[in-house]
N, C-alpha and C positions, 0 to 999 in steps of 0.2 A: 605942380610941374605942367609945362605947356604941351600941348599935344601937336606933334610935328606936322599932322595932316590938316589942322585947322588953317585955312587960307590956301592950301595947296590946290593946283589945279590939276585934274586928271581928265584928259581929252577936253570935252566941252564944259566939263563941270567943275565949279569952284567949291571946295568943301567950306561950310559955313559954322557946323556945330556937329558935336559928338551926340548921338542919340543912345547908343547901348552896345552892349558886348555880347557875344554869343561863343559858342564851342570852336567855331571855324572863321569867324569874322568879327570886325568891329563895324558898327552901323553909323553913318553919318547922315546929315543933312547938306545938300548942296544946291546950288543955283545953276541953272542952265540958261545962261543969257539970251541965246538966239531963239529960245522958246518961251522965254519969260515965265519960266515955272521953277517951282522946287521939286526935287527928286530925292529919293533915298539911294544912298551909295553903300554897298557893302565891301569892304576892304579885307581881303583874306588874309590870315596870319602867315607871317613870313616862313614859318616852318613848313607850311604846305606848298608854298610857291617856289621852294628851292628844288622840287622834285619834279623833273621834266614829264615823267609818265603820270603824275598827277594832273599837271597842267593841261596835258594832251587830253585825257579822259575828262577832266572838269569842263573843258571847251567844249567837248561833243555833248555832255550831258546838258549844259546850259542851253545850247542850241535846240535840243530837243524841249526843253522846258519853256522856251521862248515861243515854240510853236503852240503851246497850250492858249488858246483865246476863249476865255470864259469870264463872264461879267463877275464872278466872285472870286477870281483867281488874280492875285497881285501881278499886273502885267510887268514883264522884265523888258526893258527898253534895249539895253546893250550890255556887253562885257568887253573889257580890254586890259591891256597890260601896259604901265608906263615904261618909260626908259629905264627907271631904276629898279623895276622888276616888281613894282606893285601891281597886284592883280585885283580887279574891281568888278562889281557887278552894279548895274543902275536899274532901278525899278520905281514904280510910282510911289510917291510919299503920301501916307494917309496920317491926317492929323487928329484922328479919333483915339490914337492909342492902341492898346491891344486887348483881347478878351481876358487876358490876365489882370490888366489893370482895372478892368471893369468888374471882374469877381472880387479882387481886392478891396475895391472902394465901397460895393454894393453888397457883398456877400451873396447869399442864394438870389437868384434873379427872378423875376416874375415869369410864370410859366408861358405867358403870351409872348414875351421877349425871348425866352429860351426857343420856343417853337420857330418863331421867324429867323433867329440866328442859325438854328439847326437846319432848316430847310436850305438856307444860302450855302452853308459849309458843305452839306451833304451833297448838294447838286454839283457844287465845284469838284469835291472828292470823286464822286461817281463819273463825272466827265474825265478826269486824269485816269481813273481806273480803266475806262473805256478805251483810252489811249495807251493802255499798258505802261502807265507811268505809276510807281508806288512812291508815296510820300516818305514814310518811314520816320516821321518825327512830329506827328500831330500832337500839339499841346496849345495851350491858351495863349502863350506869348508868340506863337506863330500864326494866330488868327489875328489880323488887323482889322481896326474899325475906321468908317469914316465919320464925319462929323454928325451923321444922321443915324449912327450905330447900325449901319450895314456892315456885313461882316466879308472878310476877304482872306483866302487861304494864301498864305505866303510861305518863304523858304523852301520851295520846291527845289530851286537851283543848288541848293547846298544839301539836300537831303536824298536826292535821287542817285543812288549808287548801285550799280548792278552785278559787280564782280568782286570775288574775294580779295584779289590783288588790291584794288582801290580800296576797299574796307581796311586791308591792313596798313595802307599807306596812312590813312586818316588816323588809325589807332596809333600807330607809331609816333604821329604828330601830336597826340594828345588830344584829339578831337573825340567827341562822343556822338556815336551814331544812334540816335534816339534819346529820350530822356527817361530815366529810371521810372519816375512816377507815372508815365504813360506807357511803359513797354508791355508788349503782349507777351504771355508766358512762353509761347514757342519761340520768340525771339530770344529770350533770356536763356532758355534750356537748350535750343538747338542751332540758334543763328538764323532760324527759317523765317522769312518774310514773304508775304504775299499781300493781296488786297484785305484779307482778313485780319491781319495784323494792324493795318492802318483803321480798320473799323473797331478794333478793340481799343485802340488809342483815342478814336473819337467817342467810344461808350464812356471812357473816363473823364473826357472833357464834358460830355453831356451831364454825367453824375456831379461833377463839380459845379456846372452852371446850375443845377437843380438844388443841390444841398449846401453849395458855398465852400465844399472842401472836396479834396480827391478822396476815393474810397480807401487807399492805403498811404500810410504815412510811416516814417521810420528815421532813426537817428543816423543811417548810413545807407549807402548804395546797397550793400549785401542785405540788410533788413527790409529795403523796399522790393528787392528782386525776391527775396523769399515770400514777402506777402503776396506778390502776384502769382506764386508757384502754389502756395499752401494755404493762404488764407482766404475765407470768404469775406466779401465786402459787408459793412454794416448795412441794415435795411434801410434805404433811403427815408422811409416813413419814421424812423427813430431820429432822423436829423432834421426832418421838416414835417411836422405833424399834421399839416394840412394836404399832404401829398396824396391825390387820388391813388387807389390800389392799381388801376390799369396802368398809369404812368410808372409805377414802381416796377410793375413786371417788365415793361419795356426796358428800363435802365438795367435791371439785373440780368436780362437776355443779352444786352449789347456787351456785357462783360463776362460772360461765360468762359472759362479757362479753355475748354475745347473749341478749337476754330469751327468745327462743322456744326456746333451748337448754337453760334452766335448767328447774327444777321448775316446775310451773304452779300448784301449791297448797302451802300450809305442810303439810297433812297428807301429801301424797305424799312431801314431804322426811322428815317425820318417821317415816313408815311404811318408807320404804327404808333409814333409819338403823337402825331397830330390826332389819330384816331382815338388814341388813349385820353387825349385832352377832351374830345368831343364827348366821350362816355360820362364826363363828370361835369354836367352844367353847372355854372357858378351861381344860378338861381333857381330857386324852386318855383313850382306854379301850383295852382289849386291847393294841394292838401301839403301844408308846410310841416315842419318838425313839430311845431307846437300842436298840430291836430292830430298828429299820429296816435293810433291806440296802443298804449303801452300797458299790459296787464300782468304785473310782476306780484306774485304773491309774498307776503310777510313771512320771513323764516321764524319757526319756533325757537325759543331760547336755546334749546338744547339739540337743536337739528344739527345733525353731523355735517361736517364740511367735506364730504367725500369728492374727491376729484377723479371720476372715472373718465380719464380722458383718452384711454386706448381707442374707443369708438371715435374719437374726434381727431385723432393725431395726424398731422401732416408734417412728415419729417423728411427732412434732406439731410442725408449724412455726408458730411463733406468735410475732410480735413486733408488736402492734397489731392482729392478726386471727387468728382460727382458720381453717384451711383444711380444707375437706371434701375428703378425698382419694378418688379413683376410680381404681382401677388395674385394668389388664389382668391377666387371669390365663391361666395354662396348666391344662388339666385332662388328665391321663392317662386313656385308658379304663380302666375297673376291670376287674379280673380277674373271671372267674366266682365269685361267693362260695360258699364250701364250707359256710357255716352261714347259716341264714337268720336275717334281722333279727328276725322274729317269735319265733324259738325263743330268741333271746339277750336279748329283752326289751328292744331299742333302738328308738328312734322310727323312724317309716316315713320313708324317705328323700325320699319326695315332700312330706313335711311340713317340710323344713328349707329355711329361706330361703337364698337365694344368698350374700347379704351382710349384715353386721351390725356394730354398734358395740361396743365393750368392754362397755358398760353392759347389753347383751342377755344377758351370761353372769352369771347370778345363781342361787345356791343356798340352799335353806332346810335347816334341820337334817334334815328328811325326806329331801331329795334326797341329802343326804351320807349318811344311813344306808342308803338303797337302793344307792347307789354301792358301799359297803363290803360290803354283802351281795352284791352282783354279783361283786365281786372275790373273796370268799371268801378261800381261801388263796393266790391270786395277787397279783400286784403290777403296778405301771405301770413300764416300762422307759424310761430317760432316757438318750439318746445326745447327749454334748455334743461340739462341734467342737474345743475346745482349751482344757482347763481351766488352762492356763499364763497365759491371758491374763485381764485384769481383767474384760473383759465377760462371757466365759463362766464365770467363777469366780462373778460376781455373779449371774449366771442360774442356776447350779447351786445356790448358797446359797439364792436365793429359793425355789426349788422344794422344796429339802430342808425349809426352816423351814415352808413352808405345808403340806407334806404332813405334818409332825409336828402342826400345828394341826388339820387334817382328820382325824388319824389314819388316813392312808392309806399303805401299804407302797409304797416305790418302790426301784429299784436304778439307780444311776447309772454310766455307763461313758464314758471319754474316748477319743476317735477320735484324739487327738493331732495334729490338723490333718492327718491322713492320709486322704484319701478312699477308699483300698483297704481301710482297716480298716473302714470304715462298714457295708458289707453284712455283713461277718462279725459285727459287733456285733448288728445286727438279727437275724440268723438265730440268734444265741445267746440272745436275748430270746425269740423263738418257741420254741426248743428248751425253754427254762425254764418255759414255760407262762403268758408275760406276757399280760393281758388288754387292755393299752394302752400306747401308746408315745409319748413326746415326742421328736422328733427334730430336729436341724438338719443338713440335708444340706449338705456341701461341694460335691458334684456331683450333680445330679438324675440323670444317666444312670447314674452307677456304683451308685446304691441302687435303681433302678427295679425290677430283678428281685426283690430283698429285700423290697421294699415290696409287690409283687403277692402274694408268698408270705404276708406279714403279712394283706393283705386276704382272701386265701383261707381263712385260719385264723380269721377274724372278729374280728381285732384292731383296736381303735379306734386312730386316729392323729392326733396333733396335730403339725403341721408348722410350724416357724418358718421360714418362707420362701415363695416365689412359688407353688408348686405344690400343687394339690389331688390327692391320691393316690386317686382313685374314692370309692366308698362308704365311710361311717363314718370320715370324714377331714375335719379342720378344719384351715386354715391361717391363720397369723397373720403378715401381710406389709405391707410397702411394697416396691414393686419397686426394685432396684438402680438402674434407671434413674431412678427419682423421688429416691431419696437423691442419687445424683450430680448431677442437675439442681438439687436445692435447694442442696447445698453449692457448686455452680458458679455459682449465680446470687448467693449471698451473696458469694462470692470476688469476682464481677465488681462488685457494688455498692461492695466495699471499695476494690477498685483504682481504679474511676472516681472515688470520693470522697476517697481519702487518697493514691493513687499517681498523681493526675492521668491515670488511664487507661494509663499505660505501664510497667507492671511486666514484670519479667523473671522468668518462672515456671517452676519445676522442678516436675514431678509425681512423686509416688512412687505406684507402681502394683503390681499383682501379678497378671500377665498369665496365669499358669498355671491360674488358676481363672476359667472363663467368666464367671460371674455378677459377679465382681469387676471383670472387664474392662469389662462393661456400665456399671458404676458410673463407673469412671475416663473412659470414652468420653463418658458424659453430662456430667461435669464439664468436660471440654475443650471439648465443644460448646456448654455454657452459657457459658463464658468467651469463647469466640471470637465468639458472637452479641452478647453484651452489653457486652464490653470489647474491642472489634476492634483497638484499638491496642496491647493488651498482647502480649508476646511469650512464646510457650512453647517454652523452649529445647530440652526434651526430657522423656522419661521414664526414670525409673531404678527399680529394684527396691525396692519397699518391703513393707509388710505385717506385718514383724516388727521388733523392736527392733533386732536385728544387721543386717538388710538396710537399714534406715533410716539407721544409723549409718555403715555402708560407704559407701552411695550418697552420703550428703552430704559425706564427705571427698573423693570424687571429684568432686562438684559444685563444691566450692570451690576444687579445683585446676584444673578445665576451664573453669568458668563463674563465676568471681568477681563477675560483675555480678549474679547471682540475688539478687532481694530479696523473693521471695514462693514459699512452698511450698504446694502444694495435694496433699492426701494422702488415700488411700482408706481411711485408718484412724489412729487414734491411736498404735497400736503403731509403726508405721513413723515417723510424725511425731516421737515421743518419742525415737526412735533418731537423728533428724537433729538434734534439740536438744542430745544428749549431744556429736556432733560440732561443732556450732555453738560450744558452750561450751568445748570443748577447743581450738578454733581462736581463741577470744577474741573472737568476733563479738558486738557489742553487741545486747542483748535487743530494741532497737527498730530494728534494722537489717533484719530479716527478718520478714515476716507469714506466719503459718501457719493454713491452714483445712483442717480434717479431719472425721472422723466418729467417733462413739462418746461423746464427752464423758466419758472416763475421769477419774477422781479426780485423777491427776497433770496431766492437761491442764487441768483446771478450777483446779488450784493455780497453774499457770504464767499462766493468763489472769487470775486475781485478782491476780497479783503484777506484771503487765504485761509478761511475758517471752514473747516470740516467738509464743506461741498467740494467735489473735484471735478464733477461733470454731470449734466443733465440734458436730456434729449429734447431739442426744442420743437415745440408742436405749433408754434405760429396762429394762436387762435384768431388774431385780427385777420390775417390773411385768408384763412379758412373761411371766416364768416362773410367776408366781402366776396369770395369767390364763389360759395353756395349761393349767395343772393343773386350774383350775376348770371349763374347758371338758369336760375328759375325765369329770370327775366328773358334770357334767351330763349328758353323753351316757350313762355308766354308768347313771344314775338313769332313763334313758328318755325324756329331754327332747329336744326337736327343736332342736339348735344349728345356727346359720348355718354354711354351708360355708366361708366366709371372713371373718375380722374384720379390718377396716380399722383398723390401728394409729394411734395419734396420738402425738406427741413435741414436743420443743422445740429450737430453734437456740440452743444456749448461747454467748453471746458475751461478750467482755471486758467490756464496759459493764454488761450485766446482771448479772454476779457481781459488779463492784466497787460496783454500786448497791445490792446486795441484802446486809444485814448477816448476818454469820457467826452461825448458830444458837448 
């Protein structure tokens, strides 16, 4: 079919080729003979141009946009109307295609290129916002490239609409204001737009540049909009394994659902992205990964696989909303410091905030260099709870990898789920001259004396747990009570909605560890409070694969009516699954709610077998954050005494709705 516009002359411009189609216009290449140049001409759809009110307001908007003069905004040359009523807009013709074309051809882009493109796009968007112009349709296809891959923000003239009547005119004509893949939640829910909705769209574009795909996909516009409102994005590091943690944090903050929690300007986003890249040098110096000291004890054959991650958990409960978590804390009185803070060059304790968010831990290259100088020939000691578990192995792996990126020497030791080994390991680190420790205490009382000795020796400590050990200590925590409450509340919701409130529940516990007992008590309390008709038939020993399997066999014999398992961790629950499968129990006959969201638990959820939900503890993120905090403290920065962690409740529905990367 011949295009009637090819060869047509509009004012000074002769249409030569069709370039593309949009919601409000077709785009053509045209020749401007008197200037000997090619231009891009957008011809508005006739449905829109029949409305005189639309034409008047569109003309006024284009004049506003044409006054935007920025080196990374596509310049508008003119607009006009032909005698036959054709309305057109003329702008610079860029031959490098669009950012959408680039991502389609290359997938995830090199981070250095992403940084350069982001700086250019952000400067253009910030300039527009300073002029009180909101774009409203930021997306890769509206970002044009020249032949040197410089970015230009385009389509302002079509996206800049200010009043409801104008929006209604466009909607009736079938035009889309904004693109569902990039729409901010407040635009979907309330139709409310401001500069922060543009920033959300820019965040989605940034996520797509870094990972090669947008965070949300769906089979329909409705599914996409629901995803923006209710789902959390996949962690970018699951889609790009080489992604530095600091960069991941920037990406996730850029697309927070609440506008006030996002970046408040495009330049802030671009600056943080560049700073995050600077925190992750691509080359190591002096002490490379091969020379790091990794001292991991071999586990005995029958060593338990206890996953005591409550002291380790970083949780962010989101399914439609982000919860700000306020936790109570215990603080031990500090031992008299043997070495003054001033002598060590550390920040004044009085300058340290009591609580902070993960985003408050941020290091520059200069900070990292100062931390290395402070360490000298020393190292950071890392004491894990039980490397035999998926959680702690992931935690240690993340610390090890991040230490290599930062060129910071570490030594890792495994306490093998034995609380009596832990003070011995801490004292061994002190004797070997460690200047900082990352520890995950199995029992706070058993390590208290050793921690006081570390404090007296001037050693910095990052504790993955509930307690702050005096000065020069930072804790990363969500209390076991909160972990149990959240898991219990979700279990109660599931019981009420899918079991008609009358489930028969068996709990898998680990009562010998006091803090884990707090978790299971909180689980039971939440269920009794919110699902009062449910029956808790008893508690059995869990915490490890072996314990969970043995206990489940007993449960099947003594309480065959059990149709719901509430477990303090995935390790015990996965043992229960082994017993259920051996007994031939149907995967949909028992529902399991647990904690840790280990890879095997996620697989079972995705397959629709036994597991319904598990609280994600993000061990990799916690490990990197703990190391970053110690680097900050070693460099002399005032780090908050406690970092309130965030995570996500992973559910079967969430995983089944999320495409596999």
